[in-house]
C-alpha positions as CSV (number, residue, x, y, z in Angstrom):
1,M,7.6,-68.6,-30.4
2,D,7.3,-65.7,-27.9
3,T,10.8,-64.8,-26.7
4,R,10.0,-61.7,-24.7
5,P,11.3,-61.8,-21.0
6,L,8.6,-62.5,-18.5
7,P,7.9,-59.8,-15.9
8,A,9.6,-60.4,-12.6
9,P,7.5,-62.2,-10.0
10,E,8.1,-59.3,-7.6
11,L,6.5,-56.9,-10.1
12,I,3.4,-59.2,-10.4
13,D,3.2,-59.5,-6.6
14,S,3.4,-55.7,-6.2
15,L,0.6,-55.0,-8.6
16,L,-1.7,-57.7,-7.1
17,E,-1.1,-56.2,-3.7
18,L,-1.7,-52.7,-4.8
19,L,-5.0,-53.3,-6.6
20,P,-7.1,-53.7,-3.5
21,D,-6.1,-50.2,-2.4
22,D,-7.9,-48.9,-5.5
23,F,-11.0,-50.8,-4.5
24,P,-11.5,-51.0,-0.7
25,E,-14.6,-53.2,-1.0
26,W,-12.8,-55.9,-3.0
27,V,-13.6,-59.4,-1.8
28,P,-10.8,-62.0,-1.9
29,G,-11.6,-64.8,-4.3
30,T,-13.1,-62.4,-6.9
31,R,-11.4,-60.6,-9.8
32,P,-9.3,-57.6,-8.7
33,V,-10.6,-55.6,-11.7
34,H,-13.7,-56.2,-13.9
35,N,-15.2,-57.7,-10.7
36,V,-18.9,-57.7,-11.8
37,G,-19.7,-59.5,-15.0
38,I,-22.2,-61.7,-16.8
39,G,-21.6,-64.5,-19.3
40,A,-23.2,-65.1,-22.7
41,A,-22.7,-67.8,-25.3
42,G,-23.0,-68.0,-29.1
43,W,-21.0,-68.3,-32.2
44,F,-18.3,-66.7,-34.2
45,R,-18.3,-67.0,-38.0
46,P,-15.1,-65.7,-39.8
47,S,-15.4,-63.7,-43.0
48,D,-14.3,-65.1,-46.4
49,V,-11.1,-63.1,-46.3
50,A,-10.2,-63.6,-42.6
51,S,-7.8,-66.4,-43.0
52,H,-5.9,-64.5,-45.7
53,F,-4.9,-62.0,-43.1
54,C,-4.7,-64.3,-40.1
55,R,-4.5,-68.1,-40.1
56,S,-5.3,-68.6,-36.4
57,P,-7.9,-71.4,-36.2
58,Q,-10.8,-69.1,-35.2
59,F,-10.4,-67.3,-38.6
60,A,-9.6,-70.4,-40.7
61,G,-12.6,-72.6,-40.0
62,D,-16.4,-72.3,-40.3
63,W,-18.2,-71.6,-37.0
64,S,-16.6,-71.6,-33.5
65,P,-18.6,-71.5,-30.3
66,V,-17.8,-68.5,-28.0
67,V,-18.3,-67.6,-24.4
68,V,-18.3,-63.8,-23.7
69,R,-18.0,-62.1,-20.4
70,F,-19.3,-58.5,-20.2
71,S,-18.1,-56.6,-17.2
72,N,-17.6,-53.3,-15.4
73,A,-14.0,-52.2,-14.8
74,S,-14.2,-51.7,-11.0
75,G,-12.6,-54.2,-8.7
76,Q,-15.5,-54.1,-6.4
77,A,-19.2,-54.7,-6.8
78,D,-20.2,-51.2,-7.8
79,P,-23.7,-50.8,-9.3
80,D,-23.9,-50.7,-13.1
81,G,-25.0,-47.1,-13.0
82,R,-21.5,-45.8,-12.2
83,L,-19.4,-44.1,-14.8
84,Q,-16.6,-46.6,-15.7
85,V,-15.0,-48.5,-18.5
86,R,-16.8,-51.7,-19.7
87,G,-15.1,-54.9,-20.7
88,M,-15.8,-57.7,-23.2
89,A,-13.7,-60.8,-23.0
90,V,-14.2,-63.5,-25.7
91,R,-13.2,-67.1,-25.6
92,F,-13.2,-69.0,-28.9
93,H,-13.7,-72.8,-28.5
94,I,-12.1,-74.3,-31.6
95,G,-14.0,-77.5,-32.6
96,G,-16.5,-77.1,-29.7
97,D,-20.3,-77.4,-29.7
98,L,-22.9,-75.0,-28.3
99,R,-25.7,-76.7,-26.3
100,Q,-29.1,-75.3,-25.3
101,L,-30.1,-76.3,-21.8
102,D,-33.3,-76.1,-19.9
103,A,-33.6,-75.0,-16.2
104,D,-32.5,-78.5,-15.1
105,G,-29.4,-78.4,-17.2
106,H,-30.6,-80.9,-19.8
107,S,-29.9,-80.5,-23.5
108,I,-32.8,-79.4,-25.6
109,D,-33.4,-79.0,-29.4
110,D,-34.5,-75.9,-31.2
111,E,-38.1,-77.1,-31.5
112,R,-38.5,-77.7,-27.8
113,A,-36.6,-74.5,-27.0
114,H,-39.4,-72.4,-28.7
115,R,-42.0,-74.1,-26.5
116,L,-40.3,-73.3,-23.2
117,T,-41.6,-70.4,-21.1
118,E,-38.3,-69.7,-19.4
119,P,-35.3,-68.3,-21.3
120,V,-33.0,-70.9,-22.7
121,R,-29.5,-71.0,-21.3
122,F,-26.3,-72.2,-23.1
123,A,-23.2,-74.1,-22.5
124,V,-20.1,-75.0,-24.6
125,E,-19.0,-78.6,-24.7
126,G,-15.7,-80.0,-26.1
127,A,-12.9,-78.0,-27.8
128,S,-9.7,-79.0,-29.5
129,A,-8.2,-75.6,-28.5
130,I,-9.2,-72.3,-27.0
131,T,-8.0,-68.7,-27.5
132,D,-9.1,-65.4,-25.9
133,M,-9.6,-61.8,-26.9
134,V,-9.8,-59.2,-24.1
135,C,-11.3,-55.8,-24.9
136,M,-12.5,-52.7,-23.2
137,S,-14.6,-49.7,-24.1
138,V,-11.7,-47.2,-24.3
139,P,-9.2,-47.5,-27.2
140,L,-6.0,-47.1,-25.3
141,F,-4.1,-48.0,-22.1
142,M,-2.8,-45.6,-19.4
143,V,1.0,-46.5,-19.4
144,R,3.5,-48.0,-21.8
145,D,5.9,-49.9,-19.5
146,A,5.8,-52.1,-16.4
147,P,7.4,-49.7,-13.8
148,S,4.9,-47.0,-14.8
149,M,2.1,-49.4,-14.2
150,V,3.2,-49.9,-10.6
151,A,3.5,-46.2,-10.1
152,F,0.1,-45.6,-11.6
153,E,-1.5,-48.2,-9.2
154,R,0.2,-46.6,-6.2
155,A,-1.2,-43.2,-7.3
156,M,-4.7,-44.6,-7.9
157,K,-5.2,-45.5,-4.2
158,A,-8.8,-44.6,-3.3
159,V,-9.1,-41.7,-0.9
160,K,-12.2,-40.1,0.7
161,V,-13.9,-37.7,-1.6
162,R,-13.8,-34.2,-0.1
163,R,-14.7,-30.7,-1.3
164,P,-11.5,-29.1,-2.5
165,G,-9.9,-26.5,-0.2
166,W,-9.7,-22.8,-1.0
167,W,-6.2,-23.0,-2.5
168,A,-7.2,-25.8,-4.9
169,R,-10.2,-23.7,-6.0
170,V,-8.1,-20.5,-6.4
171,R,-5.5,-22.4,-8.4
172,S,-8.2,-23.8,-10.7
173,L,-9.3,-20.2,-11.4
174,L,-5.8,-19.0,-12.0
175,T,-5.0,-21.8,-14.4
176,M,-8.5,-21.9,-15.9
177,C,-8.5,-25.7,-15.3
178,P,-11.9,-26.7,-13.9
179,L,-11.8,-29.1,-10.9
180,P,-12.8,-32.6,-11.8
181,P,-16.5,-33.2,-11.0
182,Q,-17.6,-35.6,-8.3
183,E,-19.8,-38.5,-9.3
184,V,-23.1,-38.9,-7.3
185,G,-22.9,-41.7,-4.8
186,V,-19.1,-42.1,-4.9
187,D,-17.4,-41.5,-1.5
188,R,-14.0,-42.9,-2.2
189,D,-12.1,-42.3,-5.5
190,G,-8.6,-42.7,-7.0
191,I,-9.0,-39.9,-9.6
192,P,-7.1,-37.2,-7.6
193,G,-4.1,-39.5,-7.5
194,A,-4.4,-40.4,-11.2
195,L,-4.4,-36.7,-12.1
196,E,-1.3,-36.1,-10.0
197,F,0.3,-39.1,-11.8
198,S,-0.5,-37.7,-15.2
199,R,1.5,-34.5,-14.5
200,S,4.7,-36.5,-14.6
201,H,3.5,-39.2,-17.1
202,P,2.0,-37.3,-20.0
203,E,1.1,-40.6,-21.8
204,A,-1.6,-41.2,-19.2
205,Q,-3.4,-38.0,-19.9
206,A,-5.2,-39.3,-23.0
207,L,-6.8,-42.1,-21.0
208,L,-7.9,-39.6,-18.3
209,V,-9.5,-37.5,-21.1
210,A,-11.3,-40.6,-22.4
211,N,-12.5,-41.5,-19.0
212,S,-13.8,-37.9,-18.4
213,M,-16.0,-38.4,-21.5
214,L,-17.5,-41.7,-20.5
215,R,-21.3,-42.0,-20.8
216,L,-23.5,-44.8,-19.4
217,P,-24.3,-47.4,-22.0
218,T,-27.8,-48.4,-22.7
219,S,-26.6,-52.0,-23.1
220,Y,-23.5,-54.1,-23.0
221,A,-24.6,-55.1,-26.5
222,R,-24.5,-51.4,-27.8
223,T,-20.9,-50.5,-26.8
224,V,-17.8,-50.6,-29.0
225,Y,-14.9,-52.6,-27.5
226,H,-11.2,-52.4,-28.3
227,A,-8.3,-54.9,-27.8
228,V,-5.9,-52.0,-27.1
229,H,-2.7,-54.0,-27.7
230,A,-1.1,-54.8,-31.0
231,F,-0.5,-58.4,-32.2
232,V,1.4,-60.0,-35.1
233,A,-1.0,-61.7,-37.4
234,T,0.3,-64.2,-40.0
235,G,-1.9,-64.8,-43.0
236,D,-2.2,-68.0,-45.0
237,D,0.3,-66.5,-47.4
238,G,2.9,-66.3,-44.6
239,V,2.9,-62.5,-44.5
240,E,3.2,-61.0,-41.0
241,R,1.3,-57.8,-40.1
242,H,1.0,-55.7,-36.9
243,V,-2.7,-55.4,-36.1
244,R,-5.2,-54.4,-33.5
245,F,-8.8,-55.6,-33.1
246,S,-12.1,-54.0,-32.2
247,L,-15.7,-55.4,-31.7
248,E,-18.4,-53.1,-33.0
249,P,-22.1,-53.7,-32.2
250,S,-24.3,-54.3,-35.2
251,A,-27.2,-52.4,-33.5
252,G,-24.9,-49.4,-33.1
253,A,-23.5,-47.8,-30.0
254,R,-25.9,-45.9,-27.8
255,S,-25.6,-44.0,-24.5
256,A,-28.2,-43.7,-21.8
257,G,-29.4,-40.7,-19.9
258,P,-29.3,-37.0,-20.5
259,L,-26.2,-35.0,-21.2
260,E,-24.4,-33.4,-18.3
261,P,-24.6,-29.6,-18.0
262,Q,-21.5,-27.6,-19.0
263,H,-19.7,-25.8,-16.1
264,S,-17.4,-22.9,-16.5
265,P,-14.1,-22.8,-14.5
266,V,-15.6,-20.1,-12.3
267,S,-18.8,-22.0,-11.4
268,A,-16.8,-25.3,-11.0
269,A,-14.4,-23.6,-8.6
270,L,-17.2,-22.0,-6.5
271,R,-19.2,-25.2,-6.3
272,Q,-17.7,-28.4,-7.5
273,P,-20.3,-30.0,-9.8
274,K,-21.6,-33.6,-9.3
275,V,-22.3,-35.7,-12.3
276,N,-24.3,-38.8,-13.2
277,A,-27.3,-38.2,-11.0
278,Y,-29.2,-40.3,-13.7
279,G,-27.0,-43.3,-13.1
280,A,-27.9,-43.3,-9.4
281,T,-31.6,-43.8,-10.2
282,L,-31.0,-47.0,-12.3
283,P,-31.4,-50.5,-10.9
284,E,-28.2,-51.9,-9.5
285,R,-27.7,-54.4,-12.3
286,Y,-29.6,-52.7,-15.1
287,L,-27.0,-53.7,-17.7
288,Q,-27.3,-57.4,-16.8
289,D,-31.0,-57.2,-16.7
290,E,-31.1,-55.5,-20.1
291,L,-28.8,-58.1,-21.7
292,A,-30.9,-61.0,-20.3
293,Q,-34.1,-59.4,-21.7
294,R,-32.5,-58.7,-25.1
295,L,-31.1,-62.2,-25.5
296,A,-34.5,-63.8,-24.5
297,H,-36.0,-62.2,-27.7
298,V,-33.2,-61.7,-30.3
299,P,-29.5,-62.5,-30.7
300,C,-27.0,-59.7,-30.4
301,R,-24.2,-59.4,-33.0
302,F,-20.8,-57.7,-33.1
303,T,-18.5,-57.3,-36.1
304,L,-14.9,-58.1,-35.4
305,Q,-12.6,-55.7,-37.3
306,M,-8.8,-56.0,-37.6
307,H,-6.9,-52.7,-38.0
308,L,-3.6,-52.9,-40.0
309,A,-0.7,-50.7,-38.7
310,D,0.9,-48.1,-40.9
311,P,4.8,-47.9,-41.0
312,G,4.6,-44.9,-38.6
313,D,2.6,-46.7,-35.9
314,D,4.4,-48.1,-32.9
315,P,3.0,-51.5,-32.1
316,S,4.7,-51.6,-28.7
317,D,2.9,-48.5,-27.4
318,P,-0.7,-49.1,-26.1
319,T,-1.1,-45.4,-25.0
320,T,-1.6,-44.2,-28.5
321,V,-4.7,-44.6,-30.8
322,W,-4.1,-45.5,-34.4
323,K,-5.6,-43.0,-36.8
324,P,-9.1,-43.9,-38.1
325,N,-7.8,-44.0,-41.7
326,R,-5.9,-47.2,-41.1
327,Q,-7.0,-50.1,-43.3
328,R,-9.6,-52.3,-41.6
329,I,-10.5,-55.9,-42.4
330,V,-13.8,-57.4,-41.4
331,M,-12.7,-60.7,-39.8
332,G,-16.1,-62.1,-39.0
333,T,-19.4,-61.8,-37.0
334,L,-19.9,-62.7,-33.4
335,E,-23.5,-63.7,-32.6
336,L,-24.6,-64.2,-29.0
337,E,-27.7,-66.5,-28.5
338,G,-28.3,-66.4,-24.8
339,L,-26.8,-66.3,-21.3
340,V,-24.4,-69.0,-20.0
341,A,-26.4,-71.6,-18.1
342,D,-23.9,-71.9,-15.2
343,Q,-22.7,-68.3,-14.6
344,D,-20.2,-69.4,-12.0
345,G,-18.7,-72.5,-13.5
346,G,-19.2,-71.5,-17.1
347,C,-18.1,-67.9,-16.8
348,E,-16.8,-66.6,-13.5
349,R,-14.4,-69.4,-13.0
350,L,-12.8,-68.8,-16.4
351,G,-9.5,-67.0,-16.6
352,F,-9.6,-64.9,-19.8
353,N,-6.1,-63.9,-20.9
354,P,-5.0,-61.6,-23.8
355,G,-1.8,-63.8,-24.1
356,R,-3.7,-67.0,-24.8
357,L,-3.0,-67.2,-28.5
358,L,-2.9,-69.9,-31.2
359,D,-0.6,-70.3,-34.3
360,G,-1.2,-67.4,-36.6
361,L,-1.5,-64.7,-33.9
362,A,1.4,-63.7,-31.7
363,P,2.0,-60.9,-29.2
364,S,3.8,-57.8,-30.3
365,D,6.7,-56.3,-28.4
366,D,4.3,-54.3,-26.2
367,P,5.6,-54.7,-22.6
368,I,2.2,-54.1,-21.1
369,L,0.8,-57.0,-23.1
370,A,3.5,-59.2,-21.6
371,L,2.7,-57.9,-18.2
372,R,-1.0,-58.4,-18.4
373,T,-0.5,-61.9,-19.7
374,E,1.4,-63.0,-16.6
375,L,-0.6,-60.8,-14.3
376,Y,-3.9,-62.3,-15.4
377,A,-2.5,-65.8,-15.0
378,E,-1.3,-65.2,-11.5
379,S,-4.5,-63.4,-10.5
380,Y,-6.4,-66.5,-11.7
381,R,-4.3,-68.8,-9.6
382,R,-4.8,-66.7,-6.5
383,R,-8.5,-66.3,-7.1
384,M,-9.0,-70.1,-7.4
385,S,-6.9,-70.7,-4.3
386,A,-8.9,-68.2,-2.2
387,R,-12.0,-70.2,-3.2
388,D,-10.4,-73.6,-2.5
389,L,-11.0,-74.6,-6.1
390,L,-8.8,-76.6,-8.3
391,I,-6.5,-74.6,-10.5
392,D,-7.0,-75.6,-14.2
393,P,-3.7,-75.4,-16.1
394,V,-5.7,-74.6,-19.2
395,Q,-6.6,-71.2,-17.7
396,C,-3.0,-70.3,-17.3
397,P,-1.4,-69.7,-20.7
398,F,2.0,-71.1,-19.8
399,G,1.0,-73.7,-17.3
400,F,0.6,-73.5,-13.5
401,G,4.0,-73.3,-11.8
402,A,6.0,-73.6,-15.1
403,S,9.2,-71.9,-15.6
404,P,9.8,-69.9,-18.8
405,Q,11.8,-72.8,-20.2
406,E,9.1,-75.3,-19.3
407,S,6.3,-73.2,-20.7
408,G,7.7,-72.8,-24.2
409,R,8.4,-69.0,-23.9
410,A,12.2,-69.3,-24.0
């Protein structure tokens, strides 16, 4: 049983009130981050050794239906061609069934599906239990504690993009630190505040470096995704291990567009470079269009890997990347068959949450994991309320309105 203290409600309120400052075009009733997304459905099949390392039901059975939401990190409806982190949230439906549907929402069989001229859509029916995995395309988080998270969001407030003044350019020359490039088409940005934040919070610098190296993906299905937090996995032998997860595309990771030219500190100071001109030429939803076309012809597959911690790794710190020589276990294959039939009801109304876990997988002592668990649940409640929709207690890991004692966390 998880006995970590829940974040204070005031902290959750502060974060949810600060997030719209990062994304001025955010629309109430939508997600405050990872705003734009698309849902796909398919299956997860665990490997033969998965249950030995984790007895959670998705690893102990045969096949489990899954719903996956691919997304862009921004909290507003930015086009897919912007440079940003991508997300992949997976919901495992234990004991559920995957249905193929025609355009009218009627169930169809495999034989009839091959005769249809329109792409087949999918829906999941029935489940004895659900559990989520929330991943993103960078392998680490920006802060390691809740107060720093609030400070980071305050610093990330979007400001109008302007050409740096003469003193900023002189300082960049004196320190040989090139000014950050401006992205084509972006007129408001929180990067200057994030850079200032990183000067007093060195742990955030690794994520800023990772963000500066982002490339546009050719496809959501050709991107590596990381569940950046550590969990405690209990195997069928009762042994507990600290682990992290990653999802790696079977088709391999691939970036789109040409490489950006290299700029010296001098040239960058004289004329701040703009990057990602290629992204500005792409269709607004090129990633969604590509995924729909891909799934209309072939399934897309990911390998789920579990990384085992070494004694020197700190499972409570999401700002560090575990070294690549850590032991990895192939936990299974995730295969997506097609798009979700009802994108709103079957995907956008879902509240994916990294803290929704089943027996055999428990949260580590990572305070950011505890914060995100409660933050996602409260965000879901507010999102549904803003749309005048019923709040499904299943979407909130600890029950809507439940105290820690009532929800089983005490």
